[in-house]
FIMI-174756 format. One record per atom (N, C-alpha, C): residue in one letter; x, y, z. Coordinates in pm, whole numbers, plus 50000, padded with zeros to 5 digits. Example, Ala and Ser with C-alpha at 12.3 -4.5 7.8 and 13.67 -1.06 7.14 Angstrom:
2
A513194943150780A512304955050780A513204967050780S512854977550708S513674989450714S512905000350787
This chain:
477
M208153230068429M208543219768329M207233216468255I206163211068304I205353207368252I204453218668172E204533229568227E204133241768152E204783245368009N206203244268030N207033246367901N206643233567811F206433221567870F206443212367760F205073214767667R203983219867749R202843219467700R202793232767569K203833241367593K204083252467493K204823244967328I205333235167362I206003227267243I204923227867136N205033230967013N204373230766917N204553213466868F203703207366883F204123190566867F204183188266693S203443195866615S203293194066489S204733198266408L204973210166490L206513218066427L207623207266459V207443201366581V208573191266609V208943180266488V207423173766466V207393164666366V207803167966215L207263180666186L207823185766072L209113187266043G209853191066166G211253193766166G212003180566161T211583172366233T212063156266212T212083149266086V211133151866011V210803146265906V211863152065803F211923166865806F212843173065734F214343169665731L214563165565857L216023163665909L216133147965876L215413138365901L215523124265868L215413121765699S214923133365638S214923129565503S216153130265430F217323135065484F218623138865426F219283125265478V219053117065552V219913105265623V219223095165610T217983094465574T217383079265555T216553075365443D216393063665418D215563061365304D214083055765312W213603061865449W212023059865506W211253068565422Y211183065665285Y210163073965214Y208653072565248Y208403058265252Y206883055965281Y206563060065403Q207523057465503Q206963060265644Q207003076765663L207943084965603L208183097765631L207033106465555V206863099865431V205593108665358V204433107465424I204013094565493I202813091265562I202723099165690I203733100165772I203813109465900I203703124865851L204443127865751L203983140965700L202803144165685M202193134665592M200783141165558M199923139865680V199883130365733V199123127465852V199213140565950T200293143465970T200633154766045T200053168366001L200103169665881L199273180965819L197823181165811V197443168165792V195883168065794V195463171465984L195833162566060L195493168266199L195803181466236T196963188866169T197123199466227T196253210966133M195533208166055M194723215565969M193323215266055L193053199966073L191673196666156L191793204866292D192673204466347D192823211066487D192563226566507N193363231366388N193273248266392N191983251166310L191123242166278L190053246766219L189093250166287G188573262766294G187593269866385G188603277166466K189533278966471K190533287066533K191243296966484G191393293866337G191823305966261G191733301666134V192523308066027V192483302065897V193373293265846V192943283665809V194203273165770V194623272765627L194813284865567L195023282565435L196603279065413R197573280665508R198913276165483R198873261465509E198033255965571E197973240065609E197373234265493I196463241465417I195883236265274I196823234865192I197763247365144I198743248165065I199953237865094A200223233065225A201123225065248A200393211165223M199403208365248M198883193965220M198763192865063H198493201964986H198373200964870H199693198364786I200933204364836I202023200364770I202533189264820C202113184164934C202703172764997C201863157664921F200533162964877F199883150564829F200173150064689V200433160264594V200733158664432V202073157464432C203243157064527C204283157264491C205163146064577L204303141764657L205063130664752L203913119364757V202883118664800V201703109764823V201703103264684M201183110564579M201053103864446M202183098564375P203383104964357P204583097364334P204793085864393L204453084464517L204543070864617L203803063364546I202503065864520I201503053164462I202093050664324G202563061164245G203263058064112G204433046264138Y205233048464227Y206383036164256Y205793026764291T204523026364343T204133013164419T203163005364321F202283010964264F201423006264187F201623007264012F202083018563993F202203022263847F203633024063790S204523014563853S205693012863792S205723007963616K207063009963569K206953002963429K206472988763413A206442981863512A205592970463508A204162970363500D203612982063498D202002982863502D201822985763344R200702979163302R200362980163152R199972994863116L198973000263208L198673013263148L199763021063177A200463021763283A201783030263300A202673029063152R202863016863111R203613016662999R203063023262844I201693020962868I200993024862741I201043041462708F200653047162837F200803058762842F202043069162870I203003060562891I204233063562965I204013071663084K203383067863200K203063076563290K204093071763397Y204673061663412Y205923057863511Y206603069063544M207093065663661M208033075863708M209403073463627P209983084763595P211183083863477P212553082963563V212443084863717V213813083863743V213623072863888T214663068363955T214463057464057T213843066364185I213143057464273I212463063064387I213563069564470D214713064164480D216003070564559D216453086764508V216523086064372V216633099564284V215543108764335Y214463105164327Y213233113964321Y213263118764468F212853106864572F212713111364704F213893118164764G214903112864709G216133121664777G216293135864769Y215703141564677Y215243157464638Y214083160864702A213093153664642A211533160764658A211153158464807L211593150064873L211073148065014L211843159365112P213073163965093P213413172565198P212953185965140A212993186965006A212583202764957A211143204164984V210583193664957V208753197665021V208603199065159S209393190365256S209173190865394S209813203465443G211243209265380G211613219665411G210453232665375F210043232665250F209033244365217F207883243365335V207413230665357V206293230765461V206423235665584L207743232965641L208423235265769L208413250465763A208933256565660A209033273065668A207693279865644L206903272265565L205393277065535L204823276865669C204793266965753C203943265365857C204533269465980W205483276665984W206113279466129W205303288266167P204793286266308P203823296666389P204193310366383I202713316766368I202703328766349I202093335166461G202983343966543G202203347066662G203203358866748T202713369566773T203343378666841T202763384266944R203173393067025R202223402667127R201103407367070N201263412966955N200343419566872N199303412766820Y199653403566741Y198723397366659Y199173382466627S198053374866555S198383360266529S197563354566444D197483344666379D196653340466283D195573329266316K195503327766434K194403320866508K194003323966653G193043317566716G192723320266836G192233333266867Q192203341666981Q191513352667035Q191713363466929Y192913365666871Y193233377466792Y192273375866681V192153365266621V191573362966465V189843365666504R189453362066635R188053364566668R187723379166679Q188513384666742Q188633398866783Q188593406966637V189493403166520V189543410366425V187993408466330I187453394266341I186473392466290I185243399966334D185263401566475D184113408466544D184203425566505R185453427666508R185643442266438R184993444766326G185473437266227G184973435466113G183583437366097K182863426766156K181633428566168K180763437966203L181433447266319L180673460866343L180763470666229L182063469566165L182323480166056L181293476165936L181033464065915L179983460865820L178623463765844E178243464165973E176983470565999E176813486665974R177873491665961R177873507565920R177333505665773K177973498465705K177883497765549K177493483165499P176153482265521P175633469165504P175603462465324M175563471865264M175793470165105M176853468865044V177993470865118V179333470165062V179633456464985G179483445365073G179583434665027G178773429064891T177573435364896T176773432864780T177293438964653Y177893451664684Y178573460764573Y179523451564507L180473447464598L181633441164554L181173426964481L180003418264517L179713407564426L179243413764282I178443424064293I177953427664172I179403433764066I180003441364096I181263444864017I182173431164009G182233423064070G183113409864044G182233404863934T180973401763936T180293395763844T180683402863724V180183418463707V180433423763582V181723420363535M182823424063586M184073422563547M184633410063491F183843398163534F184133385263480F183683385863332W182523392563309W181793392063160W182983402563089V183133412563142V183913424463086V185483419163050A185963410863136A187363404063092A187673399562979K186303389962945K186193384362806K186423390862692F186273403662685F186113411962571F187543423262554L188253416762630L189663426762666L190843418662602P191863426062574P193083419862540P193893414462633P194493401562601P195203394962733P196033403762822S196663412362757S197453421162849S196833428362977V195423430962937V195063435863082V193743428063127Q193483414163097Q192723408063128Q192843402563297F194083399263317F194323397863459F194033406863568A194093418463533A193603432163622A192253431463666F191443426863536F189873426763536F189523413763625E190403401363604E189883388763657E190303388663840L191133399563863L191313400963998L190143411564064L189543418163993L188293423464037L187243414464044F187393404663944F186133393863979F186503384264066F187663382364141F188113373864246F187623385064363A187563398764347A187413406864477A185813405564540A185273396864443A183593391464463A183673383664569F184893376564579F184903364264694F185183372664839A185753384364844A185803389564951A184493396564997G183713400964888G182563403864931G181453393564969F181913381864905F180913369664946F180863367865110L182503369765160L182513368765304L182093381065392Y182163391465314Y181303404065375Y179963398965417V179193396165324V177823392465330V177873378465413F178423370865398F178203357165496F178393362565633Y179273370465675Y179383375165823Y178353387865850Q177483392165766Q176343402165804Q175073394465823Q175223387165976Q173903378866008Q172623388565982K172733401566017K171623410066004K170973413765876F171793410765760F171643416665646F170373409265582K169273416165559K167753407465528K167973400065402Y168573402165309Y168743395465177Y170003387865188R170593383065286R171833376065298R171843365265249R171033355365235R170863343865202R170623340865044V169763348565011V169393354064870V170743356664799V171553367364814V172783372164759V173763361964755L173903353364868L175123342864858L174413331564787G172943330464783G172823318964700G172703322564537F172453335764531F172623338064371F174213336964307F174963340964416F176413341264383F177023327364357T176693318864444T177073306264445T176533298664306L175363303164292L174723297864154L175503301764029F175893313164029F176673318963936F177903313463882I178913307964026I179973304064003I179543289863958V178823282664004V178703268163944V178293268963809T177483277963754T176993279163610T178083278863532I179083291563572I180143296263487I181193282763492A181353272763590A182163263663575A181643250363491L180283252163505L179573238663448L179623244063265S179513255963231S179463261063093S180963260663032S181973263263122S183323260263056S183933247863110G183353240363180G184233229263227G185543229663285I185533241263365I186813243763425I186053246163575F186583236863672F186423237263781F187503241963908T188543249663847T189383253963934T189013263964022V188143271464006V187653282764103V186923275064223I185923265364148I185253259964257I186013250164349A186923242564297A187883234864387A188903242064484Y189513253364424Y190573258364505Y190083272164589M189083278164548M188673287864603M187713283964710S187093272264699S186223265764802S187213262964920L188423259064882L189403254664997L189773266365069T190223278264996T190463290865054T189433296365172L188213296065109L187033299765205L186733289265287F186913278965299F186463267065376F186643271765509S187913274765563S187943277065730S187173290565763F186913296965672F186213311665738F184763305565787F184013296965708F182903290665756F182883286365900F183853282265950F184193273166066F184703283266182L185133295766152L185713303066235L185113306566376G185433304066507G184573304866609G183723294766668R183773285966546R182643273666610R183513262266653K182973256666766K183663246666820K182823230666755A183793221266716A183323210166691A184263199066726K183573186666740K184353176266777K185383170466683L186483163566716L187553160866604L186683150766508W185893142266553W185423132966455W184303139466369K183773149066406K183103159866310K183823164966220K184843171266232K185883176366154K186403167866032V186793154666117V187383146766017V186083141165900L184703138865945L183653135365870L183883147165750I183903158265806I183643171565678I184793169465608F186093167865657F187013166365563F187073154265469L186643142365525L186223133165433L185623133565337I184203141065335I183243146665245I183823152565130G184593163765199G185203173065095G186493165365002V187253157465078V188033146964974V187163139564880C186053133964910C185203125964832C184633133864720V184183146264756V183733155564621V184923160764538L185863162364590L186953167964495L187443154964414V187353140464471V187823130864389V186673129064260L185233130064323L184293129664227L184443139664117I184733150264159I184753161864041I186003155563920Q186953152763987Q188283149663914Q187793140163846S187043128963871S186733114863791S185913116963669V185023126863690V183873128163591V184443140263515K185203147563569K185593159163482K186053155763334P187153144363288P187363141463176P186133139063079A185063129563125A184103126563051A183193137063031Y183073146463113Y182123159963098Y182733169662998R184093170862991R184723178962914R184603172562739T184783161562745T184963153962620T183513156362554L182203154662642L180803156062564L180683170362561T180893180462625T180623195262612T181723202462535W182663200062531W183893206462450W184013198562280N184333187362290N184423178862168N182923176862095K181933173462166K180653168762095K179683180262077N180043191962117N178943201862119N177513200462172Y177703193462296Y176583191962376Y175633203062378E174463200962345E173343211162352E172303209962470G172333199162536G171363197362650G171933205562764D171203201462889D171463206862993D172763204063072K173753211263075K175053211363115K174993203963258G173983211263341G174053210563474G173303196363502M172453190763419M172033179363446M172723167163383L173623170663277L174623161863260L175653158263346F176053168663415F177173167663512F176643158063639I175413161563669I174663155663790I174583139663758T174133136363615T174053125463582T175313118763613L176363122663546L177783115863540L178073113663683I177903124063768I177973123063924I177263110563992A176043111363935A175513098764012A175553086563952D176233085863826D176683071963773D177893067063827K178723078063866K179983072463950K179873067664077I178793076064143I178753070964277I177813057964271Q177253054964185Q176543041664195Q177383030464116N178223032164034N179363025163976N180613028063985P181203030164117P182613036764135P183853026664058K183503017264046K184513009563983K185973010964022F186053007464162F187393010764211F187792997464264N187632986264169N188052972264204N189502968464234S190352977064131S191662972864108S192512987064079A193812985964108A194622999064085A194503006963953D194182997363854D193733005563721D192863014863734D191753013263808D190583022663819D190973035663869F192093034163934F192593048764008F193453057363887F193643049663779F194833054663680F194633070063635Q193433072963620Q193013085663554Q193453097163656I192893092263786I193003102963885I194483104763913Y195173091863924Y196603093763936Y197583100563851I197223098963715I197933108163619I197543123063627R196323125463660R196113140463693R196563146463820A196713139363925A197113144864067A198633142164070N199323135163989N200683131664016N201593144363971Q201733153964038Q202803167063977Q204203160563982G204583148564062G205643144564092G206353140463932Y205373135263873Y205643129663714Y206643142463657N205953154163647N206703163963570N207983167463656V207883167263753V209263170163835V210423161263821A209953148263798A210903138063769A211583138663627L210553144663538L211143145663402L212053157763393V211913164763462V212783178363503V214223169663545M213993162863642M215213156563704M215903147363631R215213141263525R215753133663421R216683141963320R216253152863300R216713162663197R218043169163231F217613172063346F218843182763425F219623172663496P221123174563518P222073181263401P222413173263288K221833162663261K222553152463150K222093158263022Q220913161863005Q220673170862856Q220823183962857H220903190662980H220753205562978H221533209963113P222233218163105P222973222463240P221953231463316F222213232563459F221453239763546F221903253163509D220673261663497D220813276963460D221293285663548E221293279463656E221673288963789E220723299963836G219353298363808G218513305763855G218163316463749G218693315363614G218593327063495G217033328163470N216353319663468N214913315763425N214013320763543L214573319163637L213673324063757L213873337063789A215073340263789A215333357263782A214393364863692T214153358663568T213463367163481T212023364663511S211503353763585S210163351763608S209923363263731L210883363563837L210723376263939L210593388163869A211673392863786A211523406363730A210143406563643A209643398063573A208323397363505A207043398763582S207153393663717S206333391863826S206153410863878I207143414763870I206973430163924I207113439563821V207563439763689V207523450563595V206083448263514P205473459363505P204243460163414P204363456463276R203253450963230R203643448763080R203633458662995F203103467763026F203223480862957F204863484662951L205433482963034L206933485463015L207743476862972W207023462862960W207663450262903W206933443262825P206593447562690P205343443562621P205593428362606D206573422562577D207223407862539D207593400762658K207023405062779K207693396762871K207063384062896P207633376062974P206953358962985P205723360463057E204933350863029E203583348463101E203553335563156A202903337663283A202893323163363A202003312163274G202443300863281G201823290563224G202923277163199G202353269263137G203173255163141G203923252363017K203693259362895K204123258462765K205403257762760F205963269562794F207373273362805F208033263862895N207493264063034N207993256863114N208323240663100M207333235863042M207503220363001M208463220162909Y208573229962824Y209543227762711Y211113230062740Y211153242062842Y212493241862868Y212983232362990Y212183232163082Y212613222263199Y212583205863177A211403203263098A210973188363063A211283183662939G211483193062851G211853190562722G210353182962648M209553187762677M208113185362635M207543194762560T206683194462431T205843203262386T204463198462396I203733204962455I202343201962516I201233212162429V200263205662356V199203212262279V198003205862332G196803216862345G195703213562355G195623205962510W196493211162596W195953206962737W197313216262833S197123215062958S197563223463012S198503216163144T199603218063174T200203213863260T201553221763320N202483218463431N203453224663454N204363221063514V205543222563536V206683214663610V206453219463791G205933232163824G205923236963941G207213241063981P207513247264096P208193255664177P209163244364191L208793232364224L209693221564259L210593216464140G209993218664035G210583212563905G211503226563867E211013235863870E211973248563833E213093250063927A212993247464057A214063249164139A215113238264102Y215093227564090Y215683215364069Y216443218663927G216033221963809G216463228263694G217373240163692S216783247363812S217763259963832S219223258363868F219243249864014F220223250764112F220553235364139G220063227564089G220163212564137G219693207864265K220073198864334K219583193864459K219583200964540D220783205664612D221083213064747D220453227164697G220983231364609G220253247964588G218833246764570A218143237664528A216643237364498A216013235264615I216413226564727I216073225664840I216063237364930F217263246164929F217373259864981F216123267764930F215863268564783F214953275264713F213693274964780M213243260764795M211893258064841M211813260764972I212713263265039I212433268165181I212263282165200L213033291465112L213003304865111L211613308765030L211043299664939L209723301964877L208513299565000G208613289465072G207903286565183G207643298165290A209083303165305A209223314865432A208453327565342F208803330765205F208163343165165F206593340065149I206013329665130I204603330365159I203953331165266R204903327365375R204613327765506R204693343865565W205323348865502W205813362765530W204893371365485A204383368265349A203163378065264A202003372965389Y201743362265406Y200293358165498Y200493365865608K201643365965677K201783371865819K201423387965800R201863394865687R201633406565671R200083410465696V199223402165614V197703402565645V197293406065772F198003396465862F197423395566009F198033408966077S199113412866053S199583424866080S198733437766057I198353440465938I197953451065881I196313449765954S195943437965957S194483437966000S194173445466138R195203448366210R195133454566328R194673469866331K194973475166205K194303488066168K193213483966047V192973474365988V192193473765881V191583460465890P190593458965976P190143446166000P189453439465907L188733445165779L188073437065693L189173431865595L190503436065613L191333431465499L191583413665553I191173410765653I191173393865676I190453386765573F189373394065534F188333387265434F188793391565285W189913395465262W190623396665145W191633382565123I191873377165213I192833364865202I192603357165075P191313351165061P191143345664937P191513349564816V191483364864814V191623371164669V193223371364652L193933372764762L195323373864790L195913363864745F195513351364804F196253341064778F195633324564719Y194743329864657Y193733319364575Y194823312564488Q195873317364391Q196463312564305Q197573306264374V197923307864492V199023302164566V198643289864637T197013286564647T196673276464711T197163262664636Y197073265164494Y197673253464413Y199003256764353A199773263364439A201263267064399A201973255264328A201723245064393A202663232364349A202533228964198E201453231664134E200993227764000E201263240663889T201633250163964T201693262563866T203203265063834D203583278163876D205243281763858D205433292463936T206583295963970T207013307464047T206533318564016L206453320063850L206153332963824L204553334363844Q203333325563834Q202393326763864Q202073331864028I203233323964105I202863326364233I203143342164256L204383344964221L204573358664273L203723370364174N203223364864048N202643374363962N201393377664040S200673367364081S199313367464163S199543376564296L200403372264359L200503379364507L200853395364494F201803397864381F202293412764371F200993419264311K200473413864198K199173420564142K198053421564248S197603411264319S196433410664394S196583421464499T197973419764567T198363430264662T198103444864598F198843449564490F198603460964431F197103464364427L196243456964370L194763459564345L194163462664492V194443454864585V193753458364726V194183472264792W195733476764732W196103487564775W195543499164713I195163497064573I194573507864495I193383508264539L192603498364566L191283500864617L191083506764736Y192103502564835Y192103511264974Y192263524764959R193233527964860R193283543464845R192203549064763L191583545264675L190623550264601L189163549464663A188853538364736A187563535164781A187713528364920P188283537265024P188533530865158P187283524865223Q185973531465178Q184853524065227Q184673510165223L185173503365109L185393490165096L185973483365192F186673489965286F187543482365383F186963489865538G185733496765524G185083501065644G186053514865706M186703520765622M187343532365641M186763545765581E187263554565632E186663566765572E187633576265506K187523584265405K188293591365306K187893608365360R188933613965419R188603627865419R189673636065401K189513649065319K190523657865281K191663651465202N191233640565111N192293633665035N193213628765114F193053622165234F193733614265296F193093603365379I193253592665402I192653580765475I192953580065598R192043579265696R192373575665831R191413568565903R191513562666003R190673556066075R189763561566140S188473555866181S187623564966246S187703569066377P187023578266413P187593587666534P188013578766658P188753580666765P189143571266854P188103564266930G187193572666922G186033564067047G185063554366970N185473550866849N184623543366749N184903528066811P183983520666876P184183508866928P184393496766816A184313501166691A184583490466592A186233487466564L186993500666609L188243500166600L189063501466734N188303500766833N189393500366948N189243487567017
């Protein structure tokens, strides 16, 4: 009996309980807090044991679609001066919003975080350690392959700038392939120039972020890479909590200074050292945090509250626009599969169309989106949207599971997780088309690279077909 009790996944029980209670209670504050705390503790517990990508995706959607709207209803209601001035108070009542968002998000999280583990593979524990060890042995045979990927990715970043939009995404995927190369080099402990190569690429990423004022790659790719740096390392819970809090503080600092940095570098043609400017803004924010009242958090609130966009959809559908029964989502699914040369005018991922179609807003000069949570509601209404979110979570889990299944034969594939799932990490803020588009196209890219250059995956190509190394090779046995 005791042994069976120990096998129970406690976090899974909590997630399931939150999902069920979300249908029959109005304990919004309690359930959101329990859900978020459970996800954080689960992530910290699994840190070092496996790749915690699913937990990060789950925490992100919970934070932007549940925690921040809850803050909005508590501190930035219509009674708040700033919320009225900028019209950023939640446009539907708390019961209407959380009556849909809480079961939809908790259902998505439950399906996404359902344990992955069979007799042959798992996403954590001994299996992951064995795959990493086999990958290291393969990299010892080809010590320069990671550096080649970094060089190719860096070159493709600049090449993509001069290409038409229809083919840019393919070259951007090759740029993202550099992050797989980054992990290759990171795990090559015997590589003489390891730190130099990693340092130069890190500097390159920071430089392009500062020059563009766009920190998405740093913020979300760092989250994707985060757990790889701790695989196989044992750390006490308090150390993990400290690292987590430091990471949260860094993200908050970046978000808080980003508007001022963009204003100076985009609108005022700043000609000085952008790196020093950013450091100065960060230092000023640390010295003068100005978090003395709720108003001081307003800029962070409006940037992180994805629930506001979802609520706009809920206000519009079905009073002003009938549910489309998934018509627009079906188009998104087809657009993610069919190549652009076969469908020249197919829709593009992005918020302009979705914000107009689902929220009734025209956006110019900035970017935002209704997210899958908003798309689902505008398509099917409350009940159908909850079911859709559960299916979406299950689909992402299935795609993630396939990586670990295939890694039995191709160990280095595990290092391509950041490439495959980078744009899924912040799925709650994008749309279904971008999620599917990025997954399908990145998977196709990895497959093409595997077929044309299996050496990138530690494999050998002989007589026009790919096969594993001979049976006696310890790297694959």
